[in-house]
N, C-alpha and C positions, 0 to 999 in steps of 0.2 A: 215465506212472502212469495205470492205471486208477481210476476212480472208485470200484469194489467195493473195491480193497484200501487205499484213504485213509481217514484220519479226518476229523475236523472242524475247519476253521479256525474260531475264535471270534473275533469282531471286535467290540471295545468302543470308539466313538469319541463326538466331541462337541466344543464348543468347548474352549478352553483354560480350565481352572478350572473345570468342569463337575461335577466328582466322579469322574473315570475312576480315578485312581490311589487314591483312599481306599477306591472300591468293591471293587477288587481286594483291597486289603489286608485289610478286613473279611471278605471271602468267605473267605479263609483262617482267620480267627478264628473265624466262625460255622457254616461250611461246609467244614470242611478236606476232606472226602472229595471234594467238588466242584473245590476249588482244587488238588487233588494230581492231578486228571485234567488239568490244562491247564499245557504246556509253554510258557512265555512266550517269544514271538518277539523276538528282540533284533537291531533293526536298526542300520545304521551312521548318524551323525548329525554334521554338521558344526559343531553349536553345541557351547558349553562346556558342562561340566556344572553342574546346578544344586545347591544346598546339599542333600548327602544322598545325590545320586544317584553309582552306581558304574560306571566303564567295564567293560564286559562284563555287568552285570546289566542296568541300565535301556537304555543303548545302548551301542555300539561307539562310541567319542567319536575323531573323526579330524579334520583340518583340512578345509576347504571343498575346498581343491585335491586332498587324496587321495581325497574321497567322488566329486567330478567325474571323476576319472580312472577309477572304475569302471565308467562307461560305456563304456569301451572292451573290457569282458569282458562276454560274453553271459550269463553265471550271475548278474549283478546288474541289478536293475532299479533305476535311480536315479530318486527322486520329488522332487518340488518340494514343501516344507511351509513356507508363507509365507516366512520370509527364509532359512531354512535348506534343506539339502540331505539328504535320508536314502536309504539305499540297503538292498535286500533281496536276501539271497544265496537266490536260488530254488531251487538244487540242496538246500542245506540244509535249507530249509522243506519241499519235496518228501520228502526223507528222512525229517524227522522227524514227517511227517505218515502214513508207513506204520506207526508205532508207537503214537502217541499224537495225543490233541487238542492244536492249537496255539492260544495264545493271542497277539491283538495289541490292545494298547490305545494309541491315539493320534490324530493329526490327521485329520479327516474327509477331506482330500482324498488323503492317504497310505491310507487305510482303502478310499476308493474306487477307488484304483489297486489296491490289492489284490483288489477285487471284480470288475475288470473287467480285469484283466491277462491276454492270451491265453495266457501260459505256466500259467495256474492256473484255467483255464476247467471243467476238470473237479473242482476241489477242492470237497467239501462244506462250506457256511459256514453259521455261526450269525452275523447282523449285527444290532447293536444300539447305537441312538444315544443318548446322554444329552442332553435339552434342558432348559435353565434355563426354559423356558416349556412350559405343557400347549396342547394343541391347542384345548381351550376356550377358556384364556386369549389366544391367538392371535387367535381368532375375534371374542373380546370387544372386544380392545384394537384391531384392524383394521376394526372397525365405522365407518361415516362419521362417527356422531353422537359418536364418541369425540374424533375429531379429533386423533389420536395418529400422532406419526411414530414407526413400530415400530422402524424401524433405528436412530434416535436413542436410544430407550428401552433397546434391547437391548445398545446400546453402552455406555448408562450403568451399566445393570445389570452386565455384565461386567467394565467398568472398575473397581467399587467391589470386585467379588471380587478380581479381579487384584492390585489395591493391598493391599488386606487380607492377601492368601497373600504377598505379596512382602515385606511388612513382617515377617511371622512369620517368613518364612525367613532374610532379612539384616538387619531390624533398622533398615534405613536404605535409601533410594532414591536411586539415581546418576541422572542425565540418561540413561543408556543402559537403565536399568531403566523409567523413565517412557515412553521411546521405545517398547520392547519392549510393554509393557502396551498402550499406544494402539493397535500394529499388532495384537495379539491380540484387543483389545475390538472393535476397528472392523471386523474380520473374521468376529464372532460370527453376523451378520445371513445373511450370504453362505452360512456354514456350514450354517445351520439350513434354507437353501432347499433343500439335498442330502439333507436327512434323509428325505425320502420314498422315496429309494433304498435305505434299510435297512429290514430285515424289520420290526424293531419300534423304537419309540422310547419311551424311559422319561423322564417329565418328573419334573425333580428341582431343587428349589431349593436343597439343600444343597449348595453348590461345594467346592471344597479350602480355601477359607477359613472353615467351619462347624465350631463345638464338635460339632456332633451325631455326627460320625464316631467321635470317642474322647474327648471331655470328660467321658463316663460309662461305665461297663462296656458297658451295654446301649445300642444305637442308638436314638434318639428322631428324630422329624419325618420329613422326606422321605428323610434318610439310611436310615432302618429299611424305610420302604416301596420304596426303591430297591433295596435289599439283596433283599428278598423277591421283587422283580418278576425282577431279573436271575438270582436262585438258581432261581426258578420254570421260566424260559426254558433254563436248562441241563438242567434235569430233564424238558424235553419238555412242559411247562405252560404255557399262556398265560394269565398272571395279570390281574387287572382293572387293575393298573398298567403294563401294555404298552400302548401304542396304535398305531393304523397311521395313517400320514399319505399323504394322496394330494399327487400332483403338482400345483403351484400354490396349496397351502394358504397360503403366505407369498407376497405380491405381490412384482413384480419392483421393486428398489431405485431410487429415482427418482437 
């Protein structure tokens, strides 16, 4: 596939519960013309659907054995995503990119695999990372005078967001839910260490647990700022809300 013939792969990533899903949803509400230009990339996933998720819409939900078996077929790229396995149909992506922009929303390490896969080297991309902390906040919190463990603080921030999200979705928390929340929360710092590899970082404190996405007709708080920043990037404008992070912004985890 020649780069001239291809359209753009738009990648939106960030830690679990950072606000990726509600951002994509409200893009359709307030910027329907931008939303309509994005064909959603649907990957295979070995985990069970969450409440409200649909097979073939959010993911192609399969067993872990079924996704693992796709390693034997060269048209698929099988990717590790925390405890889950995901898989991309490379041929399907290339075909869709000949006709429209394609949108991926999900795990940072799956996103990085899409950005670095040798079979997708000529694909035009726009990569955006949603961060629960801004660059300025990270610099402030990492100052020696603060005496703050940023990995521990970020884990607690994401733990609270994930707890609120899961309680809203299910109404109760099982032991498996709590274990999954802990896995996702504790991986957030490691995921933020990879954010510099994305073209842009949008700081957003309104995760998927926040009412600011749909509690009122119009968005408020960081939900509004995040939408405006993302829409600007899709339109080719670099807004004030989009940051550039350098490698090493976050210290190695002790």
